[in-house]
N, C-alpha and C positions, 0 to 999 in steps of 0.2 A: 509504708510511711517511714520517713527518715527518722532515725533515732538519734537523739543528741543527749549526751551525758549532761546532767545538771551541773551548772557551774558552781553551785554552792551546795555543800552537804546539808541535808535536812535531818541527819541523824544526830540525836542528842544523846551523848554518852551518860549513862547512869553508872556510878561507881559500883564495882563488884569486887569481891574477894573470894578466896576459897581456902579450905583447909582439909587435909586428909585425916584429921583427928576429930573425934566426936566433940560437938559444941559443949562448952562449959556452962551454958545457960539455956533457958527455954527460948525457942525462936519466937519472935514477937510479930512477924509479918509472914504472909504466905510464901514470899520468895525465899525467906530464910529457911522455912520448913522445906521448901523445894530443894534448896542447896544441900541440906542434910540428906534428904532422900537421894539426891543425885549421886552422892558419894558413898552411900551405904549399900553393901552387897546383900543386905537382907532381902532385896527385891528379886534376887536370882534363886533358882530352885535349890542349888547347893550352897548358897550364901558365899560364893566366891567371886562373883562378877557384879560390878556396879556400872551405872551409866558412865562414870568417870574412868572406868577401866579401858573403854574404847575411845572416849572423848576426853583426852588428857588436857586439863586446864593449862598446864605449862606450855603446851603446844597449840594454843588457840583452840582448845577443845576439839582437836583432831587426833588421829593416831599416827604413830611413826612407823607402823608396819603396814604392809599392803593389805593384810586381812587380820582382823582382831581375833582374839580367842574368846569364845563363848563358854558356857558351862560345859564341864567335862572335857575341856581342852579342844572343843570343836572350832574349826576355823569358820569365820563368817564368810558370806558369799561375796560381799563387796567391801571396798575400802570405806572406812568410817570418816566422813568428811567433817570439817569444822561445823559446829552448831552455833557459832557466833554470828551476829548480824543477821538473825532470822526474824526479827520483829516484823519486818515489812513483807515477808515472803508469803505468797499465796498458796504455794504447794511445796511439799518437803519430801525428802528421801530421793534417791537417785531415779526411781521410777515414778515418783509423784503420787504414790499411793496414800500419803498423809496430807490431809487438807488443812491441818492446823498443828500448832505446837502440842496441843493436847493429844491429837492422834499420834504424833511422832513419839510422844512419851510412852504410849500404850503398845505400839507395835513391837519394839525390841523386848519388852517385858514378856510378851506371850510367844515370841518366835522360838521354836524349838532349838535352833542353832545359836541363839544368843543368850537370853536370860531364862527362857523355858519355864516361865512362871505363870500358871493360869491365874486370871485376874481374881477369882474367888479365893484362891490360896494366898495370893499376895495380900489381899485385904484382911483375911483371917489372921495372917501372921502379924500384920501391923497392929491389929486391934488386941491381940493377946500379948503384945510387947508393951510393958508399962509406960515407957517414955513416949512412944508414939500414940498410945491410947490417950495419954494426958495431953500431948501436944495438939492432936486433932480436935479434941474437945475444947481446949483453950482457944484454939484458932477459929474453929468453925461451929462450936457448940454442938458437935455430934461426933459419933465414931467415924473412922475413915471409911470411905467408899471409893470406887474406882474413879468417879468423876473428880472427887477432891484430890485424890492422889495425882492424877494427870494434870489437874489445874495447878497444883503446887509446883510441880516440876516445870511446867510451862511458865509460871510466874518467874521462876529463877532464870530460865533461858532468856526471857525478855529483858533481863538486866545486862545481857552479854553483848552490848553494842559498843562499837569502837569508832572513833573519828579523829583521834589525835595522831595523825600520820604526816609525813613530809608532804604528801600530795594534798591533803586537806589544808595544810597551812599555806601551801603555794596558791591554792585557789582563793584563799582569804587574804592573800598578800601579807602573810606573816612569815617570820623566819624561825628556825631554819626550814626552808622549803626544798625544792628540787635542785639537784645538781644539773650542770649543763648536759651531762650524759643522760640523766633521767628526763630532761625536757626533750631531748632528741628521741628518746624512747617513747615518750608520750605522743609525739607526732606520728611515730610509726604505729602505735596502738590505735590511734584515731584514723590513720590513713592506710599506708601500704600493707600493714599487718592485718587489716580487716577484722580486728578484734572487736570493735564496737558493734558489729552486727549482732553479736550474741551477748557481749558483756557490757550492758548499759545500766542506767540508774545509779544512784550513789553507792550501791553495794556491788556494782559491776556484774549484775546478772539481770535477766529479764523474766525469770521464772518460766522460760520456754524449754522445750525438749528438742534436742538436735542429735542426729547421727553424724558424728565427726569422722567416721571411718574406722571404728574399732569393733566392727562386727562382720565376721565372714562365715559364720555358721560352722566353723571348724575349731581351730585353736582359740578363736575369739567368738564364743557362742552364747554370751549373756544377751538375752533378747531385750533387756532394759524396759522401757515404757510399755512394751507389748505385754509384759507380765500383768500390768494393772488394767490395760484396756482391751486386750485380745484383738486389737485393730492391727492388721498387717502393715499398715503405713507407719506404725510406731516401732516396727522391728529395728532394734539396735539404737533407738533413741534414748538419751539420758538427760536428766535435768542439767541445765547450764549452771555450774556452781558460781557463787560469788567469789570475787578475787581479793577481798580485804584479808590481809594477813597470809596471802597465798604463799609467800616466800618461806614461811616456816611451818607449812602443813604438808610437806612431802611424806610419802609418795603420792603421785598424782593419777588422776583419772579414776573411773569407777572400779577398776581392777588393780589400782596401784602399780601399774606397769612401768611408770617413769619415775626415776628417783630424784631428778633435778628439774628445775625450770628450764635449764638449757636443753634437756631432752624433750620437754614439752614443746618448746619453740622449734626445735629441729623437726619434730613430728608435723606440726602445722605448716612448716615451711615447705614440706613435700610429703604429704600423706601417702601418696602412691608408692613412694620408696619404702615406707614401713609396712603398709598393708595394701598391696596391689590388688587383692581380691575382695576388697570391702563391698558389702551388700547394702544398698539403700542409703549410701552416703549423701548427706545434704549437698545440694548444688552450690551452697555458699562456700564450701570447702574447696579451695583452689590452690595451686602452687603459688607461693608468695615471692619466690626469688629474692629473699633477704640475703644480704652478704654478711660475713662474719661480724663486722662492726655493727650493723643494724640489729642483728640478733642479740649481741651483747648489750646494746642500748635498750632494747625492749625488755630484757631481763632486769636491767637496772631500774627501769620504770616500775616493773612489777614489785620490786623490792621496796619502792617508795610507798606502797599501799600497806605497809606494816605498821601497826600501832606501836607507839614508843615503848610500851611495857614489854614487847617481845623483841625489841631491836637488838638485844644482846645475842639473839639466836641467829642473826643474819650472817651468812657466809659470803665473804667477799671473793 
């Protein structure tokens, strides 16, 4: 079935803010409590790592390193993607093992290479911490439990929607919208670049899993979706990420191997040149034959998907 990007954004932005300091007042809503928990390293075994350590608010809740540091200085296995614009997502994580934002909140908590905090230990720590004991009882009329912990963080994540971008304004006939170069790049995205086959919906993802040619069983040996399903047809597949704010969430791909959007476009322009021995690569991935101007135009369009609050980070 032909996939057509919606002409009008259906994402409604709810204002959000963040602070690296402890709140000066009691949270009054579940998402406020979730925001505090998101930034508090109390949820990691050695109290050194918070959710925000890997999902940095100032970079659209992504990381600037290929691999983040977990407890004890351990490197995580995959690049930490942006967690913004996940309200409408059906599956989460690179291999899709999380079916909800609540699941996503729990998995890093218990992962030995990330926060390494058994759920019972995390809950016990929260309940013996006076401020959290008070806050959970004020909010939920009961002590903290794992369901309430994950729900609070998920409530916060649901606030992280963005729709104030040049492309959104262009679709709505508002200014300032797209430049002439970005309009050319949009045509390439929808046409010759073949991007729409994977990056559709208002968030520019379809919650599908694709093997784009970054698995060869040797130096590129992350099995991706196969980890979750054990289905050999999923070998080397990863969840298609959304592209909102993509220009400020480098490095790219599940392993952070590309530092710039230009490198990403070069890869897709000729995947065989970069990984000639790829295994199980999707048949959608073909040589694009984009010329230098077309590649530059496509990158310019991708930059137009940046929310205004992050525009100062764009590199021309």
